C-alpha positions in Angstrom: -2.5 -49.5 -19.3 0.9 -48.6 -18.0 3.7 -51.1 -17.4 3.4 -50.8 -13.6 -0.4 -51.4 -13.8 0.1 -54.4 -16.1 2.6 -55.9 -13.6 0.2 -55.2 -10.7 -2.6 -56.9 -12.6 -0.5 -59.9 -13.3 0.6 -60.1 -9.7 -3.0 -59.8 -8.6 -4.1 -62.6 -10.9 -1.2 -64.7 -9.6 -2.2 -64.1 -6.0 -5.8 -65.1 -6.7 -4.7 -68.2 -8.5 -2.6 -69.2 -5.6 -5.4 -68.4 -3.1 -7.8 -70.5 -5.2 -5.3 -73.4 -5.2 -5.3 -73.3 -1.4 -9.1 -73.7 -1.4 -10.3 -70.1 -1.2 -13.5 -70.2 -3.1 -13.9 -66.4 -2.9 -10.6 -66.1 -4.8 -12.1 -68.1 -7.7 -15.1 -65.9 -7.7 -13.0 -62.8 -8.0 -10.6 -64.4 -10.5 -13.2 -65.7 -12.9 -14.3 -62.4 -14.5 -10.6 -61.2 -14.8 -9.3 -64.3 -16.6 -12.6 -65.0 -18.5 -12.3 -61.7 -20.4 -8.8 -62.4 -21.4 -9.5 -66.0 -22.3 -12.3 -64.8 -24.5 -10.1 -62.4 -26.3 -7.5 -65.1 -26.9 -10.2 -67.5 -28.2 -11.8 -65.0 -30.4 -8.4 -64.1 -31.9 -7.5 -67.7 -32.4 -10.8 -68.7 -34.0 -10.8 -65.6 -36.2 -7.7 -67.0 -37.9 -9.7 -70.1 -38.9 -11.5 -70.6 -42.2 -15.2 -70.0 -42.8 -16.2 -73.5 -41.9 -15.3 -73.0 -38.3 -18.6 -73.2 -36.4 -17.2 -73.2 -32.8 -17.8 -69.9 -31.2 -15.3 -68.3 -28.8 -17.8 -68.4 -25.9 -18.3 -72.1 -26.4 -14.6 -72.7 -26.5 -13.9 -70.7 -23.4 -16.8 -72.2 -21.5 -15.6 -75.8 -22.2 -12.0 -74.9 -21.5 -12.9 -73.0 -18.3 -15.0 -75.9 -17.0 -12.1 -78.3 -17.6 -9.7 -75.8 -15.8 -11.8 -75.4 -12.7 -13.0 -79.0 -12.6 -9.7 -80.6 -11.6 -9.7 -83.5 -9.1 -6.3 -82.2 -7.8 -6.0 -78.4 -7.6 -3.2 -77.0 -9.7 -0.4 -75.2 -7.8 -0.4 -72.1 -9.9 3.0 -70.5 -10.3 1.9 -67.4 -12.1 -0.6 -65.8 -14.5 1.5 -67.1 -17.4 1.4 -70.6 -16.0 -2.4 -70.4 -15.9 -2.6 -69.2 -19.5 -0.2 -71.9 -20.5 -2.4 -74.6 -19.1 -5.5 -72.9 -20.5 -3.8 -73.0 -24.0 -3.3 -76.7 -23.7 -6.9 -77.2 -22.7 -8.1 -75.0 -25.5 -6.1 -77.1 -27.9 -7.6 -80.3 -26.5 -11.1 -78.8 -26.8 -10.5 -77.9 -30.4 -9.1 -81.3 -31.2 -12.1 -83.0 -29.5 -14.5 -80.7 -31.4 -12.8 -81.4 -34.8 -12.8 -85.2 -34.2 -16.5 -85.0 -33.3 -17.3 -83.0 -36.5 -15.2 -85.4 -38.5 -17.0 -88.4 -37.1 -20.4 -86.7 -37.9 -19.3 -86.2 -41.5 -18.3 -89.9 -41.7 -14.7 -89.2 -42.3 -14.9 -85.8 -43.8 -12.0 -83.5 -43.2 -11.9 -81.5 -39.9 -12.2 -77.8 -40.3 -9.0 -76.2 -41.4 -7.4 -73.6 -39.2 -4.5 -71.3 -39.7 -2.0 -69.7 -37.4 -0.8 -67.2 -39.9 1.9 -65.8 -37.6 3.8 -69.1 -37.5 4.2 -69.4 -41.3 4.6 -73.1 -40.6 2.0 -74.3 -43.1 2.4 -75.2 -46.7 0.9 -72.5 -49.0 -1.2 -75.1 -50.9 -3.5 -76.2 -48.0 -3.9 -75.2 -44.4 -3.7 -78.2 -42.0 -6.7 -79.0 -39.8 -6.6 -78.8 -36.0 -6.1 -82.6 -35.8 -3.0 -82.4 -38.0 -1.7 -79.5 -35.9 -2.2 -81.4 -32.7 -0.4 -84.5 -34.2 2.4 -82.3 -35.4 2.8 -80.6 -32.0 2.7 -84.0 -30.2 5.5 -85.3 -32.6 7.5 -82.1 -31.9 7.1 -82.7 -28.2 8.6 -86.1 -28.6 11.7 -84.5 -30.3 11.8 -81.3 -28.2 9.2 -80.8 -25.6 10.3 -77.2 -24.8 9.9 -76.0 -28.3 6.4 -77.6 -28.5 5.5 -75.8 -25.2 6.8 -72.5 -26.6 4.6 -72.8 -29.7 1.6 -73.8 -27.6 2.0 -70.9 -25.2 2.5 -68.4 -28.0 -0.1 -69.5 -30.5 -2.7 -71.4 -28.6 -2.4 -69.4 -25.3 -1.8 -66.0 -26.9 1.1 -65.2 -24.6 3.7 -62.7 -25.7 7.3 -63.9 -26.2 8.1 -62.3 -22.8 5.2 -64.0 -21.0 6.1 -67.4 -22.6 9.7 -66.9 -21.5 8.6 -66.1 -18.0 6.2 -69.1 -17.9 9.0 -71.5 -19.0 11.9 -69.9 -17.1 13.7 -69.0 -20.4 15.1 -65.8 -21.8 13.3 -63.9 -24.5 16.0 -64.6 -27.1 15.7 -68.3 -26.3 12.0 -68.2 -26.9 12.5 -66.4 -30.2 15.0 -69.0 -31.3 12.8 -71.9 -30.2 9.9 -70.4 -32.1 12.0 -70.1 -35.3 13.3 -73.6 -35.0 9.9 -75.1 -34.1 8.2 -73.3 -37.0 10.8 -74.7 -39.4 10.3 -78.2 -37.9 6.5 -78.0 -38.1 6.6 -76.6 -41.7 8.7 -79.6 -42.8 6.6 -82.1 -40.8 3.3 -80.8 -42.2 4.7 -80.8 -45.7 5.5 -84.5 -45.3 9.3 -84.0 -45.3 11.6 -86.1 -43.2 12.2 -84.5 -39.8 14.2 -87.2 -38.1 
């Protein structure tokens, strides 16, 4: 797809999101297949990074996340396609955490399935953290620096490129790159049990 077609597609999705927020049900019907395919690709890529004990399928993750996205009591005022995928990333993360907690409860305290986000290089080489540990780490990072936590979430949970994450957060690409490096270092230290204060 050429760059101009990519921009047109993003603008089209943005327009449909805004029409849906204004109550246009036909916009949601047209939007669903467009975003669903991309969300499925993101979920499949994310789950493929996990270890073998991951039993949640991409379709189940997307269905649950999508239901939560469209079942809002107050319609979201969508700013852009990147904004939509940013919120979708947060919801996917919450679905994964809920799923891991439920599995952990079923196993009577057994460890939640380990996942990896290889691109971040934030994990200790000895053991990949589970999704609950990652969620806790991102929540702690958000207490220290909310923007860096959002950059990590958009990039690795939402599958957004650095450019898309920058656009979604109103930042420059160099700032997103710097935030990712610093956040990865912070997460690496936190997950290794080092002092991050």
